[in-house]
N, C-alpha and C positions, 0 to 999 in steps of 0.2 A: 463425527469424530467422537469416539468414546474416550473421555478424559482419563478415566481410571486405567484403561488398558493401553491407551495411546494408539489405538487402531482407528483407521479411517474407513467408514462405510461408504463405498462409492455411490450408492443410491442416495444416501443422505445429503451428500454435498455436490450432486451433479449440476446444481444451479448456482454454486458458489464461485465467485470470481475475485481475483485480487488485482488492484490497479496501483501500480507504483508511479508516484508523481516524481518526475525526474527532469523538470525543465528549468530549475533554478540555476542561477549563475554563481552561487556560492560566495557572495561578497562578504558574508560575516566571518569567514575564515581566512581572509587576506592576510599575509601574502602567500600562504600555502595554496590556497584555492584561487584560481584565476578564471576569467570568463571562458577561456578555451579548455579549461580542465577544472570544473567545479568540484566541490568537496565530495559529492556522491561518487565520483570516479577515482577517489584517492583511498589508499589502504591506511586509514588513520588508526583504526582499532584492530590490529591484526594483519594477517597477510592478504585477506580478501578486502576488496573495496567495500564502501558502505552500501552501494547498490547491489553488489553481489551478496552481501550479508542479508539485505532485505529480501532479495529473491530466494535465498536459502530458507529464510523463515517462512515465507509463503509456500515454498515447495514442500514443507513438512505437512501442510494442510491440503494443498491443491495440486492437481496435475499441472505440468508446465503449460499445457494448452489453455488453462484457465487463468493464466497470469498475463497481464497486459502492462505496458509501460507507456505513460504519456510524457512526451518530451518535445523539444523543438528540433527542427531539421538538422541544425549544426551538431547535435549530440548523437545523431543516428549511428555514425561509424563506431563511436565509443560504446554505445549500447550493444550493438551487434557483436563487437569484440569481447566485451566483458560478460555478456549473457548469451553464450552460444546455444543454449537449449531453448531460447525464446524464438518463436517463429516470427518472421518479418511482419506478417499480418497482425501480430499482437503488439507491434510497436506503433503507437498512434502519434503522429507528428502534427503539431499545431500549425494551421495555415498562417497564423500570425501570433506573436507572443502577447497574450492577454491576461496572464496571471492564472491563479489556481482554479477559480470557479468555472471559467469557460473551458479550461483544459479538462476538468472533471466532467462537465456536461457533455462535451464532445465524446469523450471516452465512454461514458455511461450510455449515450445514445448508440454508439457503435456496438457495444456489448449487448445492449437490449435488442438491437436488430438481429443479432446472431442467436440470442436466447431471451425471449420476452419474459421469462420467469427468473432471470438473473438477479442474484443478490450480490452487490459489488461492495467490497471493502477497499477503501482507498487508504494507502499508507505512503509515508514520505520515504524517499530514497536515501536520505542522509541521516537517519536517526540511529542512535545507539540503543540497543535493547539489552539490559542487563540480565534478564531472565526470559529467554526465548520460549521456554515451556509455558510460563505464566502468560506471556503474550499470546501464544497459540490458544491457550484455554480461554482467554478473554475474547479473542477474535472468533473462536468457535461459538461462544455464548452469544456474541453479537449476531452471527449468522443465524443461529437458532432462534433468537428473539425476533429477528425480522421475518424469518420464515413463518412464525406464528402471527405476527402483527405487521404485515407489509406496508401499512400506511405510516409507519414510524421510521425514525432514523436512530441507529445506535451509535454512540460515540464512546471511544475508549480514551480516557484522559489520565493524567498524572496530577498529583497534588503539587502545586507550584512551591518552590522554595523561596521565591521572592517575587515581587510585582515587577512587571515589565510591560511597557506600552506596545512593544512590538509583537506581542503574542495575544491570542484570544483566550477568553475564559469561558468555562462551561457552567451554566446554571442547570442543575439537575431537575428533571421533572419527577413525577411520581413513578414509583417502581411498578413496572408492568407485571412481573412475576419473578419471584425468587425461587429458583429451583436448585439452589445449591451452588 
């Protein structure tokens, strides 16, 4: 992806994949969000739902065939309805609800089976992104960094506005390379 021109080089990103994590029950937005219709399936910020907006952001960088969704079985009908471009084999349903890390591990293993050189970016299905272009640039830089140094993990974070025990914090390591 050339950030300046906005063009995607298909050879450059042929091993790039996006994983949308969409198994949460959305309890933090109650009463609008309920277990049978969590916040990722609601049109909270515009006409498209949060998961549709997430898919749209990834679709700017990746072909639809390189986008996966990890969810639980009960949300499968909603995923299929809201993301008609997503192939059924790209929807990974957890055999048992075990939270984020096992869902990511299962999806990463399935993607790696299809493409052993895969670089996978996992993103949440229910986030608001104020500047999608900047997000795309950051994601692209993450993909490029891991392509150069595959033993590492790249994390995109935001500066917190306040402390909260329900969220994790990132301690930055040394800069691998600053290429602008």
